[in-house]
C-alpha positions in Angstrom: 4.6 35.1 -38.4 4.7 38.2 -36.2 7.7 39.2 -34.0 5.6 38.3 -31.0 4.8 34.8 -32.0 7.9 33.7 -33.8 9.9 30.9 -32.2 13.0 31.7 -30.3 16.0 31.0 -32.4 19.1 29.3 -31.0 21.2 29.1 -34.2 23.9 31.3 -32.5 24.6 28.4 -30.1 27.1 26.0 -31.7 27.5 23.1 -32.0 24.1 21.5 -32.3 24.8 19.3 -29.2 25.0 22.5 -27.1 21.7 23.6 -28.5 20.1 20.3 -27.6 21.3 20.6 -24.0 19.9 24.1 -23.8 16.4 23.0 -24.9 16.6 20.0 -22.7 17.5 22.2 -19.7 14.6 24.6 -20.5 12.1 21.8 -20.4 13.6 20.2 -17.3 13.9 23.5 -15.4 10.3 24.5 -16.3 8.9 21.2 -15.2 11.0 20.4 -12.2 12.6 23.6 -11.1 16.3 24.3 -11.2 17.2 22.8 -7.8 15.3 19.5 -8.5 16.8 19.1 -12.0 19.9 17.0 -12.3 22.5 17.1 -15.0 21.4 13.6 -15.9 17.8 14.9 -16.4 19.1 17.5 -18.8 21.4 15.1 -20.7 18.6 12.5 -21.0 16.2 15.1 -22.5 18.9 16.0 -25.0 19.5 12.4 -25.9 23.0 12.5 -24.6 25.2 10.9 -21.9 25.4 12.7 -18.6 29.1 13.4 -19.1 28.3 15.2 -22.4 26.9 18.2 -20.6 30.3 19.2 -19.2 31.9 19.1 -22.7 29.7 22.2 -23.6 28.9 23.8 -20.2 30.9 24.0 -17.0 27.9 23.7 -14.8 24.1 23.4 -14.6 24.1 27.1 -13.4 25.9 28.1 -16.6 23.0 26.6 -18.7 20.5 28.5 -16.6 22.4 31.7 -17.2 22.6 31.2 -20.9 18.8 30.5 -21.0 18.0 33.5 -18.7 20.2 36.0 -20.6 18.8 34.9 -23.9 15.2 34.8 -22.8 15.3 38.2 -21.1 17.0 39.8 -24.2 14.3 38.3 -26.4 11.6 39.8 -24.2 13.3 43.2 -24.3 13.6 43.0 -28.1 9.9 42.3 -28.3 9.1 45.4 -26.3 11.4 47.6 -28.3 10.0 46.3 -31.6 6.4 47.0 -30.3 7.2 50.6 -29.4 6.2 52.1 -32.7 3.1 54.1 -31.9 3.0 57.8 -31.1 0.6 58.5 -28.2 1.4 57.1 -24.7 -2.0 55.3 -24.7 -1.3 53.4 -27.9 2.3 52.8 -27.0 1.4 51.3 -23.6 -1.3 49.1 -25.2 1.2 47.9 -27.8 3.9 47.1 -25.3 1.7 45.3 -22.9 0.0 43.3 -25.7 3.3 42.2 -27.1 4.9 41.5 -23.8 2.0 39.4 -22.6 1.7 37.5 -25.9 5.4 36.7 -25.7 5.1 35.3 -22.2 2.2 33.1 -23.3 3.8 32.0 -26.6 7.1 31.2 -24.9 5.7 30.2 -21.5 8.2 27.4 -21.0 11.3 29.5 -21.3 9.6 32.5 -19.7 8.8 30.4 -16.6 12.5 29.5 -16.3 13.9 33.0 -16.8 11.4 34.7 -14.5 11.2 32.3 -11.6 14.7 30.7 -11.3 16.7 33.9 -10.9 17.8 33.0 -7.3 19.9 30.1 -8.6 22.2 32.4 -10.7 25.6 33.4 -9.4 25.9 37.1 -8.3 27.9 38.0 -11.5 25.4 36.3 -13.7 22.4 37.7 -11.8 23.9 41.2 -12.3 24.1 40.8 -16.0 20.5 39.6 -16.2 19.4 42.3 -13.8 20.7 44.9 -16.3 18.4 43.6 -19.0 15.5 43.5 -16.5 16.2 47.2 -15.7 16.0 48.0 -19.4 12.7 46.2 -19.7 11.3 48.2 -16.7 12.6 51.4 -18.2 10.8 50.8 -21.4 7.4 50.7 -19.6 8.2 53.4 -17.1 9.1 55.9 -19.9 5.8 55.3 -21.5 3.9 55.8 -18.3 5.9 59.0 -17.6 4.9 60.3 -21.1 1.3 59.5 -20.4 1.4 61.4 -17.1 3.1 64.3 -18.8 0.3 64.7 -21.4 -2.5 64.0 -19.0 -3.4 60.5 -20.4 -2.4 58.6 -17.3 -2.9 59.3 -13.6 0.0 57.6 -11.8 1.3 58.7 -8.4 4.0 56.0 -8.1 5.8 55.4 -11.4 8.2 52.6 -10.3 5.4 50.8 -8.4 3.0 51.1 -11.3 5.7 49.9 -13.7 6.2 46.8 -11.6 2.4 46.2 -11.5 2.0 46.5 -15.3 5.0 44.2 -15.9 3.8 41.7 -13.3 0.5 41.3 -15.2 2.3 40.1 -18.3 5.1 38.1 -16.5 2.6 36.1 -14.4 1.1 34.6 -17.6 4.1 32.3 -17.9 3.3 30.8 -14.5 -0.2 29.5 -15.5 -0.4 29.6 -19.3 -0.9 26.4 -21.4 -2.0 26.4 -25.1 -5.6 25.4 -24.3 -5.9 28.6 -22.2 -6.4 30.8 -25.2 -4.6 32.5 -28.1 -1.5 34.5 -27.0 -2.5 37.5 -29.2 -6.0 37.7 -27.8 -4.6 37.4 -24.3 -2.2 40.2 -25.1 -5.1 42.5 -26.2 -7.0 41.7 -23.0 -4.1 42.5 -20.8 -3.4 45.7 -22.8 -7.0 46.8 -22.0 -6.5 45.9 -18.3 -3.2 47.8 -18.1 -4.7 50.9 -19.7 -7.7 50.9 -17.3 -5.2 50.7 -14.4 -3.5 53.9 -15.3 -5.9 56.0 -17.3 -6.7 59.5 -16.1 
């Protein structure tokens, strides 16, 4: 199984009850949104009593933070692992393909981490924002390299970086398994991103 399509691993979260609460929260937040989800909803999905949540997490927001931090870091790791080519064109295509496929394969958690940021506390948001900046920097550096060697025509590097990332991230909003293979979708989006920036 490739790095892009491997399941997210939560073994670092102990004990098992805490893991069950995280997965229950992911499903509930993705389906109902953070604000509409109650601690009872989360505990019910985890097969536990409502009071059990507070044994492992001080708040519903703390659950969201753990999910968001882990999901963002997983997405960054996918980008870094995909950045193995030499030319800017091949690098961009590899990065966009991997990032898009990850957002399709992990659309449930991706939907939570990308669209529930406003519910995080300022301190937690700052920590997640640092990972988001690293994700943007990974793409912007490749675009800059392509401009430098004449492969890409980009007047606004930050704006174009945001546009490229938005292509992949938006997949999490609408993707369901019957909408196609994540790897094939990744290749399609890689082609679209390349056409956006090619000289």
